[in-house]
C-alpha positions as YAML, in Angstrom:
chain: A
units: angstrom
residues:
- id: 1
  name: UNK
  ca: [23.50, -23.56, 105.22]
- id: 2
  name: UNK
  ca: [23.88, -20.96, 107.95]
- id: 3
  name: UNK
  ca: [22.81, -18.05, 105.73]
- id: 4
  name: UNK
  ca: [19.28, -17.96, 104.40]
- id: 5
  name: UNK
  ca: [19.41, -19.41, 100.88]
- id: 6
  name: UNK
  ca: [17.36, -16.68, 99.22]
- id: 7
  name: UNK
  ca: [19.41, -13.97, 100.94]
- id: 8
  name: UNK
  ca: [22.63, -15.67, 99.94]
- id: 9
  name: UNK
  ca: [21.63, -15.86, 96.29]
- id: 10
  name: UNK
  ca: [20.38, -12.29, 96.37]
- id: 11
  name: UNK
  ca: [23.66, -11.09, 97.84]
- id: 12
  name: UNK
  ca: [25.77, -12.89, 95.26]
- id: 13
  name: UNK
  ca: [23.59, -12.09, 92.27]
- id: 14
  name: UNK
  ca: [22.74, -8.58, 93.39]
- id: 15
  name: UNK
  ca: [26.40, -7.76, 93.85]
- id: 16
  name: UNK
  ca: [26.82, -6.36, 97.35]
- id: 17
  name: UNK
  ca: [30.10, -4.55, 96.88]
- id: 18
  name: UNK
  ca: [30.83, -3.14, 100.36]
- id: 19
  name: UNK
  ca: [32.50, -6.28, 101.65]
- id: 20
  name: UNK
  ca: [34.63, -6.65, 98.52]
- id: 21
  name: UNK
  ca: [35.74, -3.02, 98.73]
- id: 22
  name: UNK
  ca: [36.74, -3.45, 102.37]
- id: 23
  name: UNK
  ca: [38.77, -6.57, 101.61]
- id: 24
  name: UNK
  ca: [40.36, -4.99, 98.55]
- id: 25
  name: UNK
  ca: [42.02, -2.38, 100.75]
- id: 26
  name: UNK
  ca: [44.34, -5.04, 102.15]
- id: 27
  name: UNK
  ca: [44.39, -7.57, 99.31]
- id: 28
  name: UNK
  ca: [45.20, -7.65, 95.59]
- id: 29
  name: UNK
  ca: [42.02, -6.98, 93.55]
- id: 30
  name: UNK
  ca: [42.62, -10.09, 91.44]
- id: 31
  name: UNK
  ca: [42.60, -12.28, 94.56]
- id: 32
  name: UNK
  ca: [39.37, -10.66, 95.70]
- id: 33
  name: UNK
  ca: [37.72, -11.27, 92.32]
- id: 34
  name: UNK
  ca: [38.83, -14.90, 92.30]
- id: 35
  name: UNK
  ca: [37.46, -15.44, 95.79]
- id: 36
  name: UNK
  ca: [34.14, -13.83, 94.81]
- id: 37
  name: UNK
  ca: [33.86, -16.28, 91.90]
- id: 38
  name: UNK
  ca: [34.72, -19.21, 94.18]
- id: 39
  name: UNK
  ca: [31.97, -18.12, 96.57]
- id: 40
  name: UNK
  ca: [29.48, -18.21, 93.71]
- id: 41
  name: UNK
  ca: [30.73, -21.71, 92.80]
- id: 42
  name: UNK
  ca: [30.26, -22.86, 96.39]
- id: 43
  name: UNK
  ca: [26.75, -21.45, 96.44]
- id: 44
  name: UNK
  ca: [25.90, -23.29, 93.21]
- id: 45
  name: UNK
  ca: [27.24, -26.55, 94.66]
- id: 46
  name: UNK
  ca: [25.22, -26.10, 97.85]
- id: 47
  name: UNK
  ca: [22.03, -25.40, 95.93]
- id: 48
  name: UNK
  ca: [22.62, -28.42, 93.70]
- id: 49
  name: UNK
  ca: [23.04, -30.58, 96.81]
- id: 50
  name: UNK
  ca: [19.77, -29.26, 98.23]
- id: 51
  name: UNK
  ca: [18.09, -29.79, 94.87]
- id: 52
  name: UNK
  ca: [19.29, -33.40, 94.85]
- id: 53
  name: UNK
  ca: [17.76, -34.03, 98.28]
- id: 54
  name: UNK
  ca: [14.54, -32.38, 97.18]
- id: 55
  name: UNK
  ca: [14.30, -34.55, 94.05]
- id: 56
  name: UNK
  ca: [14.87, -37.67, 96.15]
- id: 57
  name: UNK
  ca: [12.10, -36.66, 98.55]
- id: 58
  name: UNK
  ca: [9.77, -35.87, 95.66]
- id: 59
  name: UNK
  ca: [10.52, -39.24, 94.08]
- id: 60
  name: UNK
  ca: [9.71, -41.05, 97.32]
- id: 61
  name: UNK
  ca: [6.47, -39.11, 97.75]
- id: 62
  name: UNK
  ca: [5.47, -39.84, 94.15]
- id: 63
  name: UNK
  ca: [6.13, -43.56, 94.61]
- id: 64
  name: UNK
  ca: [4.20, -43.55, 97.87]
- id: 65
  name: UNK
  ca: [1.26, -41.79, 96.24]
- id: 66
  name: UNK
  ca: [1.23, -44.30, 93.39]
- id: 67
  name: UNK
  ca: [1.38, -47.23, 95.80]
- id: 68
  name: UNK
  ca: [-1.37, -45.86, 98.03]
- id: 69
  name: UNK
  ca: [-3.59, -45.10, 95.04]
- id: 70
  name: UNK
  ca: [-3.12, -48.65, 93.74]
- id: 71
  name: UNK
  ca: [-3.88, -50.04, 97.20]
- id: 72
  name: UNK
  ca: [-7.01, -47.91, 97.38]
- id: 73
  name: UNK
  ca: [-8.26, -49.26, 94.05]
- id: 74
  name: UNK
  ca: [-7.53, -52.81, 95.16]
- id: 75
  name: UNK
  ca: [-9.42, -52.35, 98.42]
- id: 76
  name: UNK
  ca: [-12.37, -50.84, 96.57]
- id: 77
  name: UNK
  ca: [-12.57, -53.88, 94.32]
- id: 78
  name: UNK
  ca: [-12.33, -56.22, 97.32]
- id: 79
  name: UNK
  ca: [-15.02, -54.31, 99.20]
- id: 80
  name: UNK
  ca: [-17.35, -54.67, 96.22]
- id: 81
  name: UNK
  ca: [-16.60, -58.38, 96.01]
- id: 82
  name: UNK
  ca: [-17.27, -58.83, 99.72]
- id: 83
  name: UNK
  ca: [-20.62, -57.05, 99.41]
- id: 84
  name: UNK
  ca: [-21.54, -59.21, 96.41]
- id: 85
  name: UNK
  ca: [-20.81, -62.25, 98.57]
- id: 86
  name: UNK
  ca: [-22.89, -60.94, 101.43]
- id: 87
  name: UNK
  ca: [-19.84, -60.30, 103.64]
- id: 88
  name: UNK
  ca: [-20.49, -56.77, 104.79]
- id: 89
  name: UNK
  ca: [-18.11, -57.27, 107.72]
- id: 90
  name: UNK
  ca: [-15.21, -57.85, 105.32]
- id: 91
  name: UNK
  ca: [-16.30, -54.94, 103.14]
- id: 92
  name: UNK
  ca: [-16.29, -52.69, 106.20]
- id: 93
  name: UNK
  ca: [-12.67, -53.59, 106.96]
- id: 94
  name: UNK
  ca: [-11.66, -52.75, 103.39]
- id: 95
  name: UNK
  ca: [-13.55, -49.45, 103.45]
- id: 96
  name: UNK
  ca: [-11.92, -48.56, 106.77]
- id: 97
  name: UNK
  ca: [-8.49, -48.90, 105.18]
- id: 98
  name: UNK
  ca: [-9.66, -46.91, 102.16]
- id: 99
  name: UNK
  ca: [-10.66, -44.03, 104.42]
- id: 100
  name: UNK
  ca: [-7.19, -44.03, 106.00]
- id: 101
  name: UNK
  ca: [-5.57, -43.91, 102.57]
- id: 102
  name: UNK
  ca: [-7.88, -41.11, 101.41]
- id: 103
  name: UNK
  ca: [-6.68, -39.03, 104.36]
- id: 104
  name: UNK
  ca: [-3.06, -39.46, 103.27]
- id: 105
  name: UNK
  ca: [-3.42, -38.82, 99.55]
- id: 106
  name: UNK
  ca: [-4.02, -35.02, 99.73]
- id: 107
  name: UNK
  ca: [-0.95, -34.65, 101.95]
- id: 108
  name: UNK
  ca: [1.20, -36.60, 99.51]
- id: 109
  name: UNK
  ca: [-0.17, -34.60, 96.58]
- id: 110
  name: UNK
  ca: [0.61, -31.33, 98.36]
- id: 111
  name: UNK
  ca: [4.10, -32.56, 99.21]
- id: 112
  name: UNK
  ca: [4.74, -33.31, 95.53]
- id: 113
  name: UNK
  ca: [3.32, -29.96, 94.42]
- id: 114
  name: UNK
  ca: [5.44, -28.06, 96.97]
- id: 115
  name: UNK
  ca: [8.51, -29.97, 95.87]
- id: 116
  name: UNK
  ca: [7.82, -29.02, 92.26]
- id: 117
  name: UNK
  ca: [7.58, -25.33, 93.17]
- id: 118
  name: UNK
  ca: [10.74, -25.51, 95.26]
- id: 119
  name: UNK
  ca: [12.54, -27.33, 92.46]
- id: 120
  name: UNK
  ca: [11.80, -24.52, 90.02]
- id: 121
  name: UNK
  ca: [12.91, -21.97, 92.59]
- id: 122
  name: UNK
  ca: [16.25, -23.71, 93.18]
- id: 123
  name: UNK
  ca: [16.83, -24.13, 89.46]
- id: 124
  name: UNK
  ca: [16.20, -20.42, 88.93]
- id: 125
  name: UNK
  ca: [18.76, -19.69, 91.67]
- id: 126
  name: UNK
  ca: [21.33, -21.83, 89.88]
- id: 127
  name: UNK
  ca: [20.63, -20.15, 86.55]
- id: 128
  name: UNK
  ca: [20.96, -16.69, 88.09]
- id: 129
  name: UNK
  ca: [24.21, -17.57, 89.85]
- id: 130
  name: UNK
  ca: [25.64, -19.06, 86.65]
- id: 131
  name: UNK
  ca: [24.85, -15.83, 84.85]
- id: 132
  name: UNK
  ca: [26.55, -13.78, 87.54]
- id: 133
  name: UNK
  ca: [29.58, -16.09, 87.57]
- id: 134
  name: UNK
  ca: [29.99, -15.74, 83.81]
- id: 135
  name: UNK
  ca: [29.86, -11.98, 84.09]
- id: 136
  name: UNK
  ca: [32.37, -11.91, 86.95]
- id: 137
  name: UNK
  ca: [34.72, -14.22, 85.05]
- id: 138
  name: UNK
  ca: [34.62, -11.86, 82.07]
- id: 139
  name: UNK
  ca: [35.48, -8.90, 84.29]
- id: 140
  name: UNK
  ca: [38.35, -10.83, 85.87]
- id: 141
  name: UNK
  ca: [39.70, -11.61, 82.41]
- id: 142
  name: UNK
  ca: [39.39, -7.93, 81.46]
- id: 143
  name: UNK
  ca: [41.31, -6.99, 84.59]
- id: 144
  name: UNK
  ca: [44.10, -9.44, 83.79]
- id: 145
  name: UNK
  ca: [44.26, -8.30, 80.16]
- id: 146
  name: UNK
  ca: [44.47, -4.67, 81.25]
- id: 147
  name: UNK
  ca: [47.23, -5.45, 83.72]
- id: 148
  name: UNK
  ca: [49.18, -7.41, 81.10]
- id: 149
  name: UNK
  ca: [48.79, -4.56, 78.61]
- id: 150
  name: UNK
  ca: [50.13, -2.09, 81.13]
- id: 151
  name: UNK
  ca: [53.18, -4.26, 81.72]
- id: 152
  name: UNK
  ca: [53.87, -4.47, 78.00]
- id: 153
  name: UNK
  ca: [53.39, -0.73, 77.41]
- id: 154
  name: UNK
  ca: [55.46, 0.50, 80.35]
- id: 155
  name: UNK
  ca: [58.83, -1.25, 80.90]
- id: 156
  name: UNK
  ca: [59.08, -2.88, 84.28]
- id: 157
  name: UNK
  ca: [61.15, -0.83, 86.71]
- id: 158
  name: UNK
  ca: [60.67, 2.47, 84.85]
- id: 159
  name: UNK
  ca: [59.75, 5.55, 86.81]
- id: 160
  name: UNK
  ca: [56.32, 5.77, 85.19]
- id: 161
  name: UNK
  ca: [55.38, 2.13, 85.61]
- id: 162
  name: UNK
  ca: [54.06, 2.39, 89.14]
- id: 163
  name: UNK
  ca: [51.58, 5.15, 88.38]
- id: 164
  name: UNK
  ca: [50.41, 3.54, 85.12]
- id: 165
  name: UNK
  ca: [49.79, 0.19, 86.77]
- id: 166
  name: UNK
  ca: [47.89, 1.88, 89.60]
- id: 167
  name: UNK
  ca: [45.64, 3.65, 87.10]
- id: 168
  name: UNK
  ca: [45.05, 0.40, 85.20]
- id: 169
  name: UNK
  ca: [44.21, -1.47, 88.38]
- id: 170
  name: UNK
  ca: [41.83, 1.28, 89.45]
- id: 171
  name: UNK
  ca: [40.05, 1.15, 86.09]
- id: 172
  name: UNK
  ca: [39.74, -2.63, 86.24]
- id: 173
  name: UNK
  ca: [38.39, -2.47, 89.80]
- id: 174
  name: UNK
  ca: [35.88, 0.18, 88.79]
- id: 175
  name: UNK
  ca: [34.70, -1.97, 85.87]
- id: 176
  name: UNK
  ca: [34.30, -4.97, 88.17]
- id: 177
  name: UNK
  ca: [32.45, -2.89, 90.75]
- id: 178
  name: UNK
  ca: [30.12, -1.43, 88.08]
- id: 179
  name: UNK
  ca: [29.10, -4.92, 87.07]
- id: 180
  name: UNK
  ca: [28.30, -5.91, 90.64]
- id: 181
  name: UNK
  ca: [26.45, -2.64, 91.39]
- id: 182
  name: UNK
  ca: [24.73, -2.41, 88.00]
- id: 183
  name: UNK
  ca: [21.37, -3.33, 89.46]
- id: 184
  name: UNK
  ca: [21.52, -1.26, 92.60]
- id: 185
  name: UNK
  ca: [22.44, -4.28, 94.70]
- id: 186
  name: UNK
  ca: [19.22, -6.20, 94.09]
- id: 187
  name: UNK
  ca: [18.13, -8.76, 91.53]
- id: 188
  name: UNK
  ca: [19.57, -9.37, 88.11]
- id: 189
  name: UNK
  ca: [19.65, -7.21, 85.01]
- id: 190
  name: UNK
  ca: [16.63, -7.22, 82.72]
- id: 191
  name: UNK
  ca: [18.27, -9.45, 80.12]
- id: 192
  name: UNK
  ca: [19.58, -11.86, 82.75]
- id: 193
  name: UNK
  ca: [16.19, -12.01, 84.42]
- id: 194
  name: UNK
  ca: [14.50, -12.73, 81.11]
- id: 195
  name: UNK
  ca: [17.01, -15.49, 80.34]
- id: 196
  name: UNK
  ca: [16.54, -16.95, 83.81]
- id: 197
  name: UNK
  ca: [12.77, -17.02, 83.45]
- id: 198
  name: UNK
  ca: [12.97, -18.54, 79.99]
- id: 199
  name: UNK
  ca: [15.39, -21.20, 81.20]
- id: 200
  name: UNK
  ca: [13.12, -21.99, 84.12]
- id: 201
  name: UNK
  ca: [10.16, -22.20, 81.73]
- id: 202
  name: UNK
  ca: [12.08, -24.53, 79.43]
- id: 203
  name: UNK
  ca: [13.09, -26.77, 82.31]
- id: 204
  name: UNK
  ca: [9.50, -26.79, 83.52]
- id: 205
  name: UNK
  ca: [8.34, -27.85, 80.04]
- id: 206
  name: UNK
  ca: [10.87, -30.68, 80.07]
- id: 207
  name: UNK
  ca: [9.70, -31.76, 83.50]
- id: 208
  name: UNK
  ca: [6.05, -31.72, 82.48]
- id: 209
  name: UNK
  ca: [6.89, -33.80, 79.41]
- id: 210
  name: UNK
  ca: [8.69, -36.30, 81.64]
- id: 211
  name: UNK
  ca: [5.61, -36.51, 83.82]
- id: 212
  name: UNK
  ca: [3.37, -37.09, 80.78]
- id: 213
  name: UNK
  ca: [5.73, -39.79, 79.51]
- id: 214
  name: UNK
  ca: [5.65, -41.49, 82.88]
- id: 215
  name: UNK
  ca: [1.86, -41.35, 82.95]
- id: 216
  name: UNK
  ca: [1.72, -42.87, 79.46]
- id: 217
  name: UNK
  ca: [4.02, -45.67, 80.60]
- id: 218
  name: UNK
  ca: [1.72, -46.37, 83.53]
- id: 219
  name: UNK
  ca: [-1.35, -46.36, 81.27]
- id: 220
  name: UNK
  ca: [0.29, -48.70, 78.75]
- id: 221
  name: UNK
  ca: [1.64, -50.95, 81.49]
...
């Protein structure tokens, strides 16, 4: 993505309103709101795509670590056997390969750990964007309801209709803008942030349980 991912999420979740206000001067507010929601949807899709690539890379690194660890154990056993048979030359070859593997293992472990941290970060982005999208969708619905109510109250074509509709639109726009500016343009609201953290914690618990289950499968196998 051309825009920094963290900045993009911060902009969408934080609710930078200046651009929307500028566009709204030449476009119907409802269209602007709909486009803002679509931009959040696109951001969620992009993050999910990046998360998918990350999970694939993490899976490959995990498999590689498992294979290298198994190879290391096998070489250790063979080196011991060679020494028992008086073949130090063969044992030296095995140990040489073990040293090469030992140099790779910390890198693989760090790669997996970094992927885990990044995974939680991306999942928190998705949760935050979903929360913002839900809020924006509610405000869009409120805008449409207010507009429909104004049409029903004031007969179409009457002298007063234009002014009443303008007032209704202004109120709906102000409500939408208040939602997006509620946090001063940065971060999410306290409740949203708490929900995001709790969701991330729950997903982390599920991931850790999956890891423990996999370890148990390996032990039993």
